[in-house]
N, C-alpha and C positions, 0 to 999 in steps of 0.2 A: 571444464565448461565447454560448451559448444563453440567450435571455431568456424567462422565463415568460410565458405568455399568460393570458388571462382564465380558461381552464379549469384550468391549473396552479394559479393563485392561489386559485381557488375550492376546489380539493381541499385545498390546504394549509391555508387558513383554516378550512374545515369540520373537518378532522382536529383542529386545535388547539382549536376550540371544543368538540368531542366530548370530548377528553381533559380539558378543564377540568371538565366535568360529572363525569367519572369520578374525578378527584382529589378533588373536593368530596365525593363519596359516600364515598370512602375515608377522608378526614379526619373526616367526620361519623359513621363507624362503620357506614355501610350496606353497605360491601363489606369482607370479610375480606382479609388479605394473599394468601391462596390464590386468592381470586376476582380480586383486583386485579393479581396478578403477570402473567398473560398480556396484560392491557390495557396495563400499563406497558411491557412488553417490545415490544409492537407499536409503541410510541412512543419506543423507544430509551433507556428509563430502566431502569437496573440498580440493585440494592441491593447495594453492595460492603461492605468491612469496616467502614468508618468513616462513610460517607455514601452518598447516591444518586449515580450517575454518569449523565450524559446524553451519548449519542453522537449527533452531528450528521452527517447525510449531506452529503458533498461529491462529487456525481456527477462521475466520471472526474477527480477531483482538482482541478477548476477553480473558482477563486473570483475576484472582483474586489475592488477596494480597499474599496468600501462594505461588502461582506460581511465582509472581514477586520476592518474597524473595528468592525463589530457584534460580532464574536467578542471583540474587546478590551473592548467596553463590558460584555458579559455576564460576562467574566472578572472585571472590577472589581466589578460590582454584585452578582453572584450566586455567585461562586466565591472563590478565594484569589488572584486576580490573575494566573492563568496558565491555559493549556489544554494538551492533549497530542494531538499528531498520531499517527495509527496506521497500521499496515501495510495498511489498506484505504482509505487516502486520506481517512479521516474525522477529525473532531476530537471529543475527549472532555473534558468537564468533570467532575472527580472529587469536588467538594465541593458538590453541589447539595442544596437543601432541597426536599422534595416540594411544599410549598405554593407555591414559586416557579416550579415547572415550567411551568404554563400560561402565566405571563407571559413566560417565556423563549421558548416556542414561538411566542407572538404576536409577539414582537420579531424572531424569526428569519423568520417569515412575511412581515414587512414588507420584508425584503430577499431574498425568494425562496429561503429556506432552510427546512429541516425536519429531523425525525428519523424519517421514515417509512421503514420496512423496513431499519433499521439493527440490528434484532434479530428474533428469531422465526424460525419455520420457513418462511421465505419467500425470495424472490430478493432478495439483499442489494444494497448499493450497488455499482454497476457500476464497475469500475476500468479505467484505461487509461494509456497512455504519457504521462508528464508533459512530454515534448518534443513532443507532438502539435501540428502546425501550425507547428513551428519547425525541425524537422529535415529535411534533404534526403534522409534515408534512407527515408522512408515512401512508400508507394505510393498512399495515400489518407489522409484525415484520420480516425483512429479515433474521435475524439470524436463524429463524426456518427452512427456506428453504435452507440456507446455510449449516446447520447441516444435513438436509436431503441429500444433495449432498455429504457432507463429508462421511456420513455412507455408502451411495450407492457406492461411487467411491473408498474408501480405499481398496487397494489390489484387485481391481476388475480385475478378470483374463483376460477379453476381452480387457481391455484398460490399461494394465500395460506396454505395449511396443508399444506405438503409434509412428507415423512417427517423432514426435517431442513433446516437452513439451506443456502442454495444461492448460489454465488458465481461471477460472470463476470469475465473479464478480456479486453480487446480490445487487440491491437497491430497495427501496420501496417509495422514495420521489421524488418529482419534482426536487429538488436540488440533483444533482448527486455528492456524495462525494466518489465515488468508481472508477472513470474513466472507466466506463462500456463500452464505445464505443472503447476503445483500448485493449479490451480483446478477446480472442478466442471465448468465449461466454459471452455476457452480458445479464443479465436478470433483466428486470425492472418490478416490480409489479405494476399493474394498476387495477382500478375498471371500468368496463364498465358502460354504462348508466343504465343498469338494476341492477347494484350493484354486478355483478359477478366478483370475483377475478381472475385475470389471469396475464400472463407474456407477455411483449413484448420481443421477442427473437431476439437478435442481434448477428450476427455471422461474424467472419473474421476480427476482429480488431487486431491491434498489432503494435509494433514499430520496432526497429532494423533497418536492412539495407533497407527494403522496408516497410515504415509505411502505414498503412491503418486504416480508421475508419470502424467499424463494420456496416454491412448491416442488416436492419430489415427483417427477413424472415417470421416472423409471428407477426401480430399486437396484437393478443390476444390468448394465449394458456391457456385454463382452467388449474388451478393449479393442479388438480387431474391427469393430463397427463404429468406432468413435466418429470418424469424419463424416460418414454417410448420415449418422443420426443427428449430428449438429447441423449438417446441411439441411436436413428436414426441418429442424426447429427454425433455422433462419429463413427458410422458404415460407413457412407458415407465417412468420412475423412479417416478412417482406410483403406478403400478399395482403394481410389484414391490418398491419400497423397503421395507426393514424398519421397521415402526412399533412393534414389540414390544421393540426393544432399541436404546437411544439410541446405544450404542457401535457399532452395525452399520448405522446408518440412512443414512449419507452415500452418495451415488451411487458413490463410489469402491469401496465394498464390493460394490455391485451389479454394477459392470463387472468387478471382479476375480472374483467368483463365477460370473458367466455366461461370462466371457471376452470380450475386446474384439470379436472376430469376431461372436459370437452377439448381443452387445448391439447392434452396428451393424446386424445383419440385422433385429432387432426394431424398430429405429428407422426403418429404410428401409420396413418393412412398414407401420408406423404412419403414416409420412410419405405414403405412397402413398394412404392413405385421406383425408388432409386437404390435401394440396398443391393449392391452387387460388388463382386471383387474389384471392379474397375473404379468404384466410387470410394474405396477405402485404401488405406495405406498398405502398399506391398511390404511383405516381410523383409525384403532386401532393404528398403528405405528405412523401416523401423530399426533394423540392425545398424544401419549407417548412423542414424541419429543416436541410438542407444550407445554406440561405441565411443561417442564423445564424453559420456558420463560414467565410464567404467570406474571402479573403485580406485581411489588414490593409493599411492604407496605409503600406507601408514606403517610406522615402526611398531615393533613389539615392545611395549613399555609396561611397567609395574602399574597396576590399577590405582594404587594410591602413591602419588609422587611425593617422595620424602622432602625434597626441597620446597615444594609448593606448600605442604602442611606446615613446615617449619616457618616459612615466610608469613603465612597467615597468622600463625600464633604470635609473631613478633610485631606485626604491622596491623593495627585495627582498621586502617583505611582500606588495605588490601582485603582483610577479612569481610568487610562490608561489601566491597566490590564483588567478591566471590559469592556471597550469599544472594545478591540481587542480580548480577550481570553475567554470571557463569552457569551454563546449563550442561546437563549430562550429554556426553558424546556416545556414539555407538561403539567406539573403539576405546578399550581400556587405556588410561594414561593421557587422553585428550579431553578437551573441554570446547564448548561452544561459547565464544565471548561476544556478549552484546555490547555495542558502543552506543552509549546514549548521546543523542544530539539535543538534550534537554537540560543543559546547564542553567541553574537558577539565574533568571534575569536575561537569558538569551531568547532568540526567536526559535520556537520549536521547528526542527528540521533544517535549519541553517547550518552550513559548514564553510569555513574559510578555506582558501586555496592552500594555505600552510597546513591546515588540519588535513586536508585531502592527501597532501604529500606524505604526512606522517602515517595515515592509514595505509597508504599504498606501501610504504617502507615496511610497516609491520606485517602486512599480508605477505610480502616477498620473503621476509626474514623468518617469520614465525608461523605463517598461516597458509602455506601451500598455494600462494598466489590466488587467493580466493576471498572475495568480499561480497556480502549481500546487503541489499536494501530491504528494509522491512516496510509493511504498509502502515506501521505506526511511526514512521519517519525517523528510524534509527538505522544503525549499521550492525552487521554481524561479521565476525571473523569466525568462520564455522569449524575450523580445524586447527586448534592451538594445543600444543603439548601443555600439560598441567604445570610442569616445571618451568615453562617459558612465561606463564601468565604473570609472575611478579615483574618481569622485564617489560611485558607488554603494558601492564598497569602503569608502571613508572613513566613510560613514554607517553601514554595517554594523558596521565596527570600533568605532565609537563606542557602539554598543548591544550589543556582545558577540556578533555574529552573523557575524563574518569568519573563523571557523575554516576554514583551507585544507586540509581533510582528507576531501573527498568520495572515497569508495572506498578510503580508507586504514584502517589498523587501528583508529583511534579512532572511525570512522564506524560505530558499533555499533547494530544493531537490538536493542531490549530491550523486552519487555512490561512492564506496571506491576508484575507479580509480587506477592509477599506484602505489599508496602507498601500495596497498595490492593485486590487481587482476592481474593474469597472462595474462588475456585477453586484458587489457587496453593498449591504446596507449599514454595516457597522464594523468596527475594528475587532479583530480577534486576537492579534498578537499581544497588545498591552493587557488584555484581560488574562491571557494565559500567563504572562509574566507576573502579574499581581497575585494570581492564585499560587503559582509556584513559590513565590517568596513566602507565603504562609506556611509552607512545608520545607523551608530551608534548614530546619533542625532535623538532622538525619535520623536521630532516635525516635522523634515524633512521627516522622513519615514511615518508618518501619513499624511502629506501633499500630498505625492506621492500616498498613498492609496494602493489598492489591486494591487499587482504585483507578478506574478508567475515566478520565475526564476529557471530553472531546468538545471542541468549539468551532462553530461555523459562523462566518460573517454574513450569511444570507441563507435563504431557503434552499439553495442548490445543494447544501450539505456536504461541501467538500471536506469539512472537518469531522464528518461521521457522527454528528451529535445525536442522531436518532438511535445509535447503538452504544452510547456512553453510559457507564454506570451513573454518571452525572453528565448530561448533555446540555450545552449551552448554545442558544441560537441568537444571533444578533438581529435585531428588528429596528426599523425606522419608525418613530412616532413624531410626526410633524417636524422633522429635521433633527431630532434628538435620538441619540443611540440608547436603546434599551436592550435587555437580554432576557429571554425566556428560558427558564431551567426545566429540565425534564429528568426523570429518574428511572432506573431499572432496565436500561438497554444493555445488550451485549452483542458483539459481533463474533463471538467465538462459537464452539460447538453447541453451547447452550443459548443460541441466538434468541434474542428478544428485542422488541422495539420499546423505546422509553415512553413514559407517560408524563404529560405536562404537569409540573408541580403547582403552578398558579400564575397570577398576573406577572408580566415582565417587570424586571427591576432596572433601575438606572445603573449606569456603569460603575458608579462608586459603591454600589451595594453588592456587587456580584461576588467578590472574593470573600466578603464577610458572610454572605449566604452560604457559600461552600463550607466555610468554617462551622457554621451553625448545623449544617447537614452532617458534617463529620462528627461533631460533638454529640449529636443525637444518636448517630450510629454507635459511637464508643460507649454511650450509656446503655444501649439496648441489645448490643450484640451478645450472642451466647457462644462460648467456646471459641473455635477458630473460624467463625463466620466471616466471609468477606462482607464489605458494604453491600454488594449485590444480593448476597444471601439474606442478610438482615432485612433489606427492602422487600424481598420476595416473601419473606415470612410475615412481615408486619403490615405491609402495604404502605400507602402514602401518608396516612394520618399523622404519625409522630414527626415525619420530616416536614410536612406542610406547617405543622404547629411551630416547629423549631425556627422556621424562616419568617413566617407571617405573624405569629402571635405576639412577638416582641414589639411589632409596629402598631398593634391595635391599642 
């Protein structure tokens, strides 16, 4: 992984010291809350319902064991013993005291971590494929380009006060594990027929009140022109983006109002003014960054590990874990191990300090000191020898992290909702827990197969409900929590926006309705169809009838 150099460390240390002074002024009464708010938000500090929440940046979702242990230390000392991983591959602590924040930032800086640009109207944490560097699918390592964007965008003076927050995702595989098409800019690395590496540039995706899928404005941008081209995009947005209406300020609104073709024309026009070697990354800098992601020292192993196969044959729990949580690695004899943070009855994305320590230990001992955070609120050990997986599974099981449910119905994305967030209309966590309990029978869950359930506690869509196979949105009706269901969304390479099923349901009907939808799917599916495939083939009618007809 990329290691911070002296310049990186100086920036992070200076920012932490600056914020310490700002906190002291706030606590001393020299700053009002209105004056302090933009300063704390620039450092990832939110004031939620019950306490301050600190959001820590995890660039492209990559951490090492020392950093994970530091998260555990902070959880114990400054929070309530746990943290929460988010859909932007960040980590949040929800019970922070304002007076402790400078000390936390200092402790993060010691291990090359920070909270810069995790909030505010700036370029946010750049996300990427959690399988980067491990999957044979990729045409290049997307972390290299994510790091290029991170270094270019951090504290960029021209783009520190955009009309609204701005989000990048970078992928390099045909299988999209980044939800690129619902980002402000999605970058998909491709190779042309002549072997040239370039980006498909997708702009204007997003969720929230008005969801859009991004439009492709350039099919193939040579990688050497990446920075000047995204600079042109941001300049067009900065020039025309709405600053008078927060609900219409995202770039998705600009692209939709201008039309993708006209937006692309304006970007090309702006790019022609600035495209020059001085506006793009020098080859020497690209080589410096790429050197941090050189292939690891993998051992030469048998493609089918004997001990692993024998262990699976004798241990049904391990066999189930292998089916659902272990993916193919680019190097024979290794596997990509996904660690579910969706234990039945738990809060999706939460992890205790003790569990963080275990994951750190496993990464050091078995995983080449590499841990990834996924945008689906899980973790990945991307480089594990197949013969080591039984030992990894045993230690995960001992600490409650061996749920074999990746991509199954209980692998639910959920925002913190009204349990924490001041913006929420309804709770998301208990709804996720009630639904997950319906799929606690592992055989039934596997029979249902891939099912992406995503829950948001308000229209801001932090739970990605617009792109759920089943999406659930919490709404307020005269002080009572109701939930609107939608079907047919996808955040993957086959991206689509979900369609509303019907009238919102009371909280006590939601889990039952999901059951009814699943039973309708099991009756109607053909062959190996996923829930999403069956919905796309049949449309809404049989699912609407399954949920609403029994009540008539």
